[in-house]
Structures are given as structure tokens and as C-alpha cells.
N, C-alpha and C positions, 0 to 999 in steps of 0.2 A: 503493500499499500504507499501513496506516496501522498505529503501533506504540501500544500502551497500556502506559504506563510506573506500575506499582502501587506504593505505599509504605502504611506504618503500622498494618501487623498485629503481632501480640503478645500477650503473656500479661497478663492483668491478673485481680485479685480481684473478684467480685461487687460490684456499686455503683459501680463504676470506668468510667473511659472511655478510649475510643480515638477517633482521627479516620483515618480512610482518604484516601489520595488519589489520583487516576488522571489523567495528563496525556496527551492524543494529539497525537500527530505524525505528519507524512508527507503524503501527496496527498487532500486532500479539500477541498470548497468550503466546506463547513459542516456542525457537528455538529447535526444534529436532536435527537436524544435522549441521554443516557446515563445508566447506572443500575451499580447493584450486587446482583448474586445470590450466592447462598450456598447450600452444600450440606454437610450435616451426614452424618456416618457412619450409613449405613442409611435415610438419607431421601432423597427426590428435591432436586435443585435447584430453588429457589425464587427468585421475585425480591422484593428486600427493599425497594428504593425506585429509582427513574429520575425524570429530571427532562428537559423539553424546553427547547430554547435560549430558548424565553420564559417559565421559570420554573415551568410547571405540572407540578405532584407527584404520586407517587403512591408509597403505603406499603403494605406488608403489615400486616395487623391485627395481628400480634405486636408491632410496633416502634413503632407510632404512638403518639406523645407522648414516645418516647426518644430515637429517630434524626431526624437531619435532614439531609437531602441538599441541596447546594448548586451551583451552577456559576458558575463565571469565563469567561465566554465568550473575554474577551481572551486569556486564557493556556489556552484549550482544556482546562480541568481542572474535574473532578468531586470533590466530598468528600462524605464520609460521616461526619457527628458521631455518634459512637454514646454515650450517656450511659444511667447506671443499667444496665448490662450485667448479664445472667443467665448461669447455665451453660448453658441452653439457646441461647444466641445463639452458642455456640461452634461453629465450622465453617471451611471454607474460604469466601472471600470472592472474588469474580471481577468484574472490571469489565468493562462492554459499552458499546460505543457504537454507534449509529447515524447513519451519514455519508452525506451528498449529495457524490458524487464526479463533479466536472465538472456537466454537467445531463440526463446520460444515464442515471445509475443511481444507487441506494442500496445502501449495504452495511452489512453487520453485522461487529464485529470485537469479540474477546475479550482481555482482559489475561491475566498469567499471575496464579495464584491467590494470596491469601495468606492464612495462619493466624491466625485469632482464636481465641482461648481463652481462656474467663472460668473461675476457679475458684472453688468454693464457699466 
């Protein structure tokens, strides 16, 4: 079993910055991909950014140039640096990890959501 511990949410003014972190622990051989999803009221959950253990990244178009995802493989921790925040970034953010457990199977895990609120 894998646990994802999330921190870094909060309330900021438009134009401000936040950094989210997500640390994975438990039983797994390696992390294949970690990422961040968000869900705003009245909208579907969307992928914000993800990163492979080799450093390949993806971003939703709306955050490109403002958000940066990174991974510390030694600490099994992913970060999301969010700059130039906009009110439309307001959402509950969820950490996701896709891990290899043993050599038999991969599994998908979710952390507890953290609220990010950006005031205008």
C-alpha cells in the first residue's frame, strides 16, 4: 500500500505563488509518474501537470509558463510551483502517483485533496 502526503495549499491573492508538495511512502519498487490534478466547482477534474521519473513533463495549456512540476526521486516527492496565480486556478488539487509494485503490476494512488484559493 502507498500513502501520499500532501501539503502547501492555501489562500493567495492573484499574482501570488504557492508550492504544493506530495511525498509518497509505502510499498513500491519505483515511481513511474507523479502528477497533480484539480477540480473546480462545477467543472470536471483535469490533469494540471505530471512528470515521469525520467523528468518528462506535461502541462495543461492554461498553466504553461506559470506552473512548474519537478520530482525528487531520492525523496519520492513531487512538487508543483505555481506562480502568477489567477482566480481561475482556484480548485481542490489532488496528487496522483503511478507506481511499480514488485515486478508484477503497477498501481494508481491518490492523495488527499488540498484547497487552493486565489482571490481577485
